[in-house]
N, CA, C and O atoms as a GROMACS GRO file, in nm:
protein
  380
    1UNK      N    1   0.050   5.170  24.895
    1UNK     CA    2   0.073   5.306  24.936
    1UNK      C    3   0.099   5.391  24.811
    1UNK      O    4   0.152   5.343  24.710
    2UNK      N    5   0.062   5.516  24.821
    2UNK     CA    6   0.077   5.610  24.710
    2UNK      C    7   0.185   5.712  24.742
    2UNK      O    8   0.214   5.740  24.859
    3UNK      N    9   0.243   5.768  24.638
    3UNK     CA   10   0.341   5.875  24.655
    3UNK      C   11   0.269   6.008  24.658
    3UNK      O   12   0.183   6.035  24.574
    4UNK      N   13   0.304   6.092  24.755
    4UNK     CA   14   0.245   6.225  24.767
    4UNK      C   15   0.354   6.329  24.782
    4UNK      O   16   0.460   6.302  24.839
    5UNK      N   17   0.326   6.448  24.731
    5UNK     CA   18   0.404   6.566  24.761
    5UNK      C   19   0.312   6.661  24.837
    5UNK      O   20   0.201   6.691  24.793
    6UNK      N   21   0.359   6.706  24.951
    6UNK     CA   22   0.281   6.797  25.035
    6UNK      C   23   0.364   6.923  25.053
    6UNK      O   24   0.480   6.917  25.093
    7UNK      N   25   0.304   7.036  25.023
    7UNK     CA   26   0.372   7.163  25.048
    7UNK      C   27   0.281   7.248  25.135
    7UNK      O   28   0.160   7.255  25.113
    8UNK      N   29   0.341   7.312  25.233
    8UNK     CA   30   0.263   7.404  25.316
    8UNK      C   31   0.348   7.525  25.350
    8UNK      O   32   0.471   7.518  25.353
    9UNK      N   33   0.280   7.636  25.375
    9UNK     CA   34   0.346   7.763  25.402
    9UNK      C   35   0.308   7.808  25.544
    9UNK      O   36   0.190   7.825  25.576
   10UNK      N   37   0.409   7.825  25.626
   10UNK     CA   38   0.389   7.868  25.764
   10UNK      C   39   0.402   8.020  25.770
   10UNK      O   40   0.487   8.077  25.702
   11UNK      N   41   0.319   8.084  25.850
   11UNK     CA   42   0.318   8.230  25.862
   11UNK      C   43   0.454   8.281  25.910
   11UNK      O   44   0.520   8.214  25.990
   12UNK      N   45   0.496   8.399  25.862
   12UNK     CA   46   0.626   8.452  25.902
   12UNK      C   47   0.632   8.497  26.048
   12UNK      O   48   0.741   8.518  26.101
   13UNK      N   49   0.518   8.511  26.113
   13UNK     CA   50   0.516   8.552  26.253
   13UNK      C   51   0.562   8.442  26.348
   13UNK      O   52   0.593   8.469  26.464
   14UNK      N   53   0.568   8.317  26.300
   14UNK     CA   54   0.613   8.204  26.382
   14UNK      C   55   0.765   8.208  26.389
   14UNK      O   56   0.832   8.220  26.286
   15UNK      N   57   0.820   8.198  26.512
   15UNK     CA   58   0.966   8.202  26.526
   15UNK      C   59   1.030   8.071  26.481
   15UNK      O   60   0.961   7.975  26.448
   16UNK      N   61   1.164   8.068  26.481
   16UNK     CA   62   1.238   7.953  26.429
   16UNK      C   63   1.204   7.824  26.503
   16UNK      O   64   1.186   7.719  26.441
   17UNK      N   65   1.197   7.831  26.636
   17UNK     CA   66   1.162   7.712  26.714
   17UNK      C   67   1.019   7.666  26.685
   17UNK      O   68   0.992   7.546  26.680
   18UNK      N   69   0.931   7.760  26.667
   18UNK     CA   70   0.792   7.729  26.635
   18UNK      C   71   0.780   7.659  26.500
   18UNK      O   72   0.698   7.569  26.483
   19UNK      N   73   0.861   7.702  26.404
   19UNK     CA   74   0.861   7.640  26.272
   19UNK      C   75   0.906   7.495  26.283
   19UNK      O   76   0.844   7.406  26.226
   20UNK      N   77   1.014   7.471  26.357
   20UNK     CA   78   1.065   7.335  26.376
   20UNK      C   79   0.960   7.247  26.443
   20UNK      O   80   0.941   7.131  26.405
   21UNK      N   81   0.890   7.302  26.543
   21UNK     CA   82   0.786   7.227  26.613
   21UNK      C   83   0.670   7.191  26.519
   21UNK      O   84   0.618   7.080  26.523
   22UNK      N   85   0.632   7.286  26.436
   22UNK     CA   86   0.522   7.260  26.340
   22UNK      C   87   0.562   7.149  26.242
   22UNK      O   88   0.482   7.060  26.214
   23UNK      N   89   0.685   7.156  26.190
   23UNK     CA   90   0.731   7.055  26.096
   23UNK      C   91   0.731   6.917  26.162
   23UNK      O   92   0.684   6.820  26.103
   24UNK      N   93   0.783   6.909  26.284
   24UNK     CA   94   0.784   6.782  26.357
   24UNK      C   95   0.642   6.733  26.384
   24UNK      O   96   0.612   6.614  26.370
   25UNK      N   97   0.554   6.825  26.422
   25UNK     CA   98   0.416   6.788  26.453
   25UNK      C   99   0.347   6.725  26.331
   25UNK      O  100   0.285   6.619  26.341
   26UNK      N  101   0.359   6.790  26.216
   26UNK     CA  102   0.291   6.740  26.098
   26UNK      C  103   0.358   6.616  26.040
   26UNK      O  104   0.291   6.532  25.979
   27UNK      N  105   0.490   6.602  26.059
   27UNK     CA  106   0.555   6.477  26.022
   27UNK      C  107   0.506   6.363  26.110
   27UNK      O  108   0.486   6.251  26.062
   28UNK      N  109   0.487   6.391  26.238
   28UNK     CA  110   0.435   6.289  26.330
   28UNK      C  111   0.292   6.250  26.296
   28UNK      O  112   0.255   6.133  26.310
   29UNK      N  113   0.212   6.345  26.251
   29UNK     CA  114   0.075   6.314  26.209
   29UNK      C  115   0.077   6.211  26.096
   29UNK      O  116   0.000   6.116  26.096
   30UNK      N  117   0.166   6.232  26.001
   30UNK     CA  118   0.177   6.139  25.889
   30UNK      C  119   0.227   6.002  25.934
   30UNK      O  120   0.169   5.900  25.898
   31UNK      N  121   0.334   6.000  26.012
   31UNK     CA  122   0.395   5.872  26.050
   31UNK      C  123   0.305   5.791  26.144
   31UNK      O  124   0.302   5.668  26.135
   32UNK      N  125   0.232   5.857  26.232
   32UNK     CA  126   0.142   5.783  26.321
   32UNK      C  127   0.024   5.723  26.246
   32UNK      O  128  -0.041   5.630  26.294
   33UNK      N  129  -0.004   5.776  26.128
   33UNK     CA  130  -0.111   5.721  26.045
   33UNK      C  131  -0.058   5.626  25.938
   33UNK      O  132  -0.129   5.595  25.842
   34UNK      N  133   0.066   5.581  25.953
   34UNK     CA  134   0.120   5.478  25.865
   34UNK      C  135   0.198   5.526  25.744
   34UNK      O  136   0.231   5.445  25.658
   35UNK      N  137   0.227   5.654  25.735
   35UNK     CA  138   0.300   5.706  25.620
   35UNK      C  139   0.451   5.689  25.639
   35UNK      O  140   0.500   5.682  25.752
   36UNK      N  141   0.522   5.681  25.529
   36UNK     CA  142   0.668   5.678  25.530
   36UNK      C  143   0.718   5.808  25.468
   36UNK      O  144   0.694   5.834  25.350
   37UNK      N  145   0.786   5.889  25.546
   37UNK     CA  146   0.837   6.017  25.496
   37UNK      C  147   0.971   5.990  25.428
   37UNK      O  148   1.065   5.942  25.492
   38UNK      N  149   0.978   6.022  25.301
   38UNK     CA  150   1.100   6.000  25.224
   38UNK      C  151   1.196   6.117  25.235
   38UNK      O  152   1.317   6.098  25.249
   39UNK      N  153   1.141   6.239  25.229
   39UNK     CA  154   1.227   6.357  25.228
   39UNK      C  155   1.147   6.478  25.274
   39UNK      O  156   1.032   6.496  25.235
   40UNK      N  157   1.210   6.562  25.356
   40UNK     CA  158   1.150   6.689  25.398
   40UNK      C  159   1.245   6.800  25.356
   40UNK      O  160   1.360   6.805  25.399
   41UNK      N  161   1.196   6.889  25.271
   41UNK     CA  162   1.277   7.002  25.224
   41UNK      C  163   1.224   7.129  25.289
   41UNK      O  164   1.112   7.173  25.261
   42UNK      N  165   1.306   7.187  25.376
   42UNK     CA  166   1.271   7.317  25.433
   42UNK      C  167   1.326   7.422  25.338
   42UNK      O  168   1.446   7.447  25.334
   43UNK      N  169   1.236   7.481  25.263
   43UNK     CA  170   1.278   7.574  25.158
   43UNK      C  171   1.305   7.714  25.212
   43UNK      O  172   1.357   7.800  25.141
   44UNK      N  173   1.269   7.736  25.336
   44UNK     CA  174   1.299   7.863  25.400
   44UNK      C  175   1.194   7.970  25.374
   44UNK      O  176   1.089   7.946  25.315
   45UNK      N  177   1.227   8.088  25.421
   45UNK     CA  178   1.136   8.202  25.409
   45UNK      C  179   1.147   8.259  25.268
   45UNK      O  180   1.256   8.290  25.221
   46UNK      N  181   1.033   8.273  25.203
   46UNK     CA  182   1.028   8.326  25.067
   46UNK      C  183   0.914   8.424  25.053
   46UNK      O  184   0.819   8.425  25.132
   47UNK      N  185   0.925   8.504  24.954
   47UNK     CA  186   0.819   8.601  24.923
   47UNK      C  187   0.705   8.528  24.852
   47UNK      O  188   0.728   8.444  24.765
   48UNK      N  189   0.582   8.560  24.891
   48UNK     CA  190   0.465   8.501  24.828
   48UNK      C  191   0.440   8.566  24.692
   48UNK      O  192   0.476   8.682  24.671
   49UNK      N  193   0.380   8.493  24.602
   49UNK     CA  194   0.350   8.547  24.469
   49UNK      C  195   0.245   8.658  24.478
   49UNK      O  196   0.245   8.752  24.400
   50UNK      N  197   0.156   8.645  24.575
   50UNK     CA  198   0.054   8.747  24.598
   50UNK      C  199   0.024   8.751  24.747
   50UNK      O  200   0.048   8.653  24.818
   51UNK      N  201  -0.028   8.862  24.793
   51UNK     CA  202  -0.057   8.881  24.935
   51UNK      C  203  -0.169   8.790  24.981
   51UNK      O  204  -0.273   8.781  24.915
   52UNK      N  205  -0.148   8.723  25.094
   52UNK     CA  206  -0.250   8.636  25.153
   52UNK      C  207  -0.272   8.683  25.297
   52UNK      O  208  -0.178   8.683  25.377
   53UNK      N  209  -0.392   8.722  25.330
   53UNK     CA  210  -0.426   8.769  25.465
   53UNK      C  211  -0.327   8.875  25.515
   53UNK      O  212  -0.280   8.868  25.628
   54UNK      N  213  -0.297   8.972  25.431
   54UNK     CA  214  -0.204   9.082  25.462
   54UNK      C  215  -0.061   9.035  25.487
   54UNK      O  216   0.017   9.107  25.550
   55UNK      N  217  -0.024   8.917  25.441
   55UNK     CA  218   0.112   8.865  25.457
   55UNK      C  219   0.181   8.861  25.321
   55UNK      O  220   0.119   8.828  25.220
   56UNK      N  221   0.309   8.896  25.319
   56UNK     CA  222   0.385   8.896  25.195
   56UNK      C  223   0.491   8.786  25.190
   56UNK      O  224   0.540   8.753  25.083
   57UNK      N  225   0.526   8.728  25.306
   57UNK     CA  226   0.628   8.625  25.316
   57UNK      C  227   0.570   8.501  25.382
   57UNK      O  228   0.465   8.506  25.445
   58UNK      N  229   0.641   8.390  25.367
   58UNK     CA  230   0.601   8.267  25.434
   58UNK      C  231   0.716   8.168  25.435
   58UNK      O  232   0.808   8.178  25.353
   59UNK      N  233   0.713   8.073  25.526
   59UNK     CA  234   0.816   7.970  25.538
   59UNK      C  235   0.764   7.844  25.468
   59UNK      O  236   0.666   7.784  25.512
   60UNK      N  237   0.830   7.806  25.360
   60UNK     CA  238   0.785   7.695  25.276
   60UNK      C  239   0.845   7.563  25.324
   60UNK      O  240   0.963   7.556  25.357
   61UNK      N  241   0.762   7.458  25.327
   61UNK     CA  242   0.807   7.323  25.361
   61UNK      C  243   0.749   7.227  25.258
   61UNK      O  244   0.628   7.228  25.233
   62UNK      N  245   0.835   7.143  25.199
   62UNK     CA  246   0.794   7.044  25.100
   62UNK      C  247   0.825   6.905  25.156
   62UNK      O  248   0.937   6.878  25.197
   63UNK      N  249   0.724   6.817  25.156
   63UNK     CA  250   0.738   6.682  25.210
   63UNK      C  251   0.706   6.582  25.100
   63UNK      O  252   0.602   6.590  25.036
   64UNK      N  253   0.797   6.486  25.079
   64UNK     CA  254   0.774   6.374  24.988
   64UNK      C  255   0.745   6.254  25.076
   64UNK      O  256   0.823   6.221  25.165
   65UNK      N  257   0.632   6.186  25.053
   65UNK     CA  258   0.592   6.077  25.140
   65UNK      C  259   0.521   5.967  25.063
   65UNK      O  260   0.465   5.989  24.956
   66UNK      N  261   0.524   5.849  25.121
   66UNK     CA  262   0.442   5.737  25.073
   66UNK      C  263   0.339   5.713  25.182
   66UNK      O  264   0.374   5.692  25.298
   67UNK      N  265   0.211   5.716  25.145
   67UNK     CA  266   0.107   5.708  25.246
   67UNK      C  267  -0.021   5.652  25.188
   67UNK      O  268  -0.043   5.652  25.066
   68UNK      N  269  -0.105   5.606  25.278
   68UNK     CA  270  -0.241   5.569  25.243
   68UNK      C  271  -0.325   5.698  25.242
   68UNK      O  272  -0.289   5.795  25.308
   69UNK      N  273  -0.435   5.700  25.168
   69UNK     CA  274  -0.520   5.820  25.165
   69UNK      C  275  -0.567   5.865  25.304
   69UNK      O  276  -0.586   5.984  25.327
   70UNK      N  277  -0.586   5.772  25.396
   70UNK     CA  278  -0.634   5.808  25.530
   70UNK      C  279  -0.533   5.898  25.601
   70UNK      O  280  -0.572   5.989  25.674
   71UNK      N  281  -0.404   5.874  25.581
   71UNK     CA  282  -0.301   5.954  25.646
   71UNK      C  283  -0.303   6.098  25.594
   71UNK      O  284  -0.293   6.192  25.672
   72UNK      N  285  -0.317   6.114  25.462
   72UNK     CA  286  -0.319   6.248  25.407
   72UNK      C  287  -0.450   6.321  25.441
   72UNK      O  288  -0.452   6.444  25.452
   73UNK      N  289  -0.557   6.246  25.456
   73UNK     CA  290  -0.684   6.307  25.496
   73UNK      C  291  -0.674   6.361  25.639
   73UNK      O  292  -0.724   6.470  25.667
   74UNK      N  293  -0.611   6.286  25.728
   74UNK     CA  294  -0.594   6.332  25.866
   74UNK      C  295  -0.501   6.454  25.870
   74UNK      O  296  -0.527   6.550  25.943
   75UNK      N  297  -0.393   6.450  25.791
   75UNK     CA  298  -0.302   6.564  25.780
   75UNK      C  299  -0.380   6.688  25.734
   75UNK      O  300  -0.366   6.796  25.791
   76UNK      N  301  -0.460   6.671  25.629
   76UNK     CA  302  -0.539   6.780  25.573
   76UNK      C  303  -0.635   6.836  25.676
   76UNK      O  304  -0.650   6.958  25.688
   77UNK      N  305  -0.700   6.750  25.751
   77UNK     CA  306  -0.796   6.793  25.853
   77UNK      C  307  -0.728   6.878  25.960
   77UNK      O  308  -0.780   6.983  25.998
   78UNK      N  309  -0.612   6.832  26.007
   78UNK     CA  310  -0.544   6.903  26.115
   78UNK      C  311  -0.478   7.032  26.068
   78UNK      O  312  -0.476   7.130  26.142
   79UNK      N  313  -0.425   7.033  25.947
   79UNK     CA  314  -0.356   7.153  25.901
   79UNK      C  315  -0.456   7.265  25.869
   79UNK      O  316  -0.420   7.383  25.876
   80UNK      N  317  -0.578   7.230  25.833
   80UNK     CA  318  -0.681   7.331  25.806
   80UNK      C  319  -0.718   7.408  25.933
   80UNK      O  320  -0.757   7.524  25.926
   81UNK      N  321  -0.705   7.343  26.048
   81UNK     CA  322  -0.740   7.405  26.176
   81UNK      C  323  -0.633   7.505  26.221
   81UNK      O  324  -0.664   7.601  26.292
   82UNK      N  325  -0.508   7.482  26.180
   82UNK     CA  326  -0.395   7.562  26.227
   82UNK      C  327  -0.395   7.701  26.162
   82UNK      O  328  -0.384   7.712  26.040
   83UNK      N  329  -0.407   7.805  26.243
   83UNK     CA  330  -0.410   7.942  26.193
   83UNK      C  331  -0.273   7.990  26.146
   83UNK      O  332  -0.264   8.088  26.071
   84UNK      N  333  -0.166   7.923  26.188
   84UNK     CA  334  -0.031   7.963  26.149
   84UNK      C  335   0.013   7.905  26.016
   84UNK      O  336   0.123   7.935  25.969
   85UNK      N  337  -0.069   7.822  25.955
   85UNK     CA  338  -0.040   7.769  25.821
   85UNK      C  339  -0.125   7.848  25.722
   85UNK      O  340  -0.248   7.844  25.726
   86UNK      N  341  -0.057   7.919  25.633
   86UNK     CA  342  -0.126   8.007  25.540
   86UNK      C  343  -0.196   7.927  25.431
   86UNK      O  344  -0.315   7.946  25.405
   87UNK      N  345  -0.121   7.837  25.366
   87UNK     CA  346  -0.175   7.754  25.258
   87UNK      C  347  -0.109   7.616  25.264
   87UNK      O  348   0.000   7.600  25.318
   88UNK      N  349  -0.178   7.518  25.206
   88UNK     CA  350  -0.119   7.385  25.191
   88UNK      C  351  -0.176   7.320  25.066
   88UNK      O  352  -0.284   7.355  25.019
   89UNK      N  353  -0.101   7.224  25.015
   89UNK     CA  354  -0.142   7.153  24.895
   89UNK      C  355  -0.089   7.011  24.904
   89UNK      O  356   0.029   6.989  24.933
   90UNK      N  357  -0.177   6.914  24.878
   90UNK     CA  358  -0.139   6.774  24.878
   90UNK      C  359  -0.161   6.722  24.735
   90UNK      O  360  -0.272   6.728  24.682
   91UNK      N  361  -0.054   6.669  24.674
   91UNK     CA  362  -0.061   6.624  24.537
   91UNK      C  363  -0.024   6.476  24.532
   91UNK      O  364   0.079   6.435  24.585
   92UNK      N  365  -0.110   6.396  24.467
   92UNK     CA  366  -0.079   6.255  24.443
   92UNK      C  367   0.023   6.251  24.330
   92UNK      O  368  -0.005   6.295  24.218
   93UNK      N  369   0.141   6.197  24.359
   93UNK     CA  370   0.252   6.202  24.265
   93UNK      C  371   0.274   6.069  24.194
   93UNK      O  372   0.388   6.029  24.171
   94UNK      N  373   0.166   6.001  24.158
   94UNK     CA  374   0.178   5.873  24.086
   94UNK      C  375   0.208   5.903  23.939
   94UNK      O  376   0.160   6.002  23.884
   95UNK      N  377   0.288   5.817  23.879
   95UNK     CA  378   0.323   5.838  23.738
   95UNK      C  379   0.251   5.744  23.647
   95UNK      O  380   0.269   5.748  23.526
   0.00000   0.00000   0.00000
C-alpha cells in the first residue's frame, strides 16, 4: 500500500450537514476499496487563492491515507462527478 494525501474543496453553498455527509461518503469510498484512513483534517471554510466558477470560498478537507492505486482511482472517478466539489488533488506521499 502507498501513502497518499488527498485534498478536496467543497462548495460553500453546501450546508454543515451536507459537508459532513460528503466527508463520510468519500471516506467510505476509500475504505470499501481497501484503503486505511490515517487522519482526516477538516480545515474549515477558507478563502480561495483565486475565483473558481464565481466562488471565492470553499470548505477544505485533507485526508491522509494508505491505499492501493485502485482505491484512489475510484475516489477520483466519483469525486469528478460531484458538482459540489470545486477542486481535488491526490498526491502520492512516498519518501
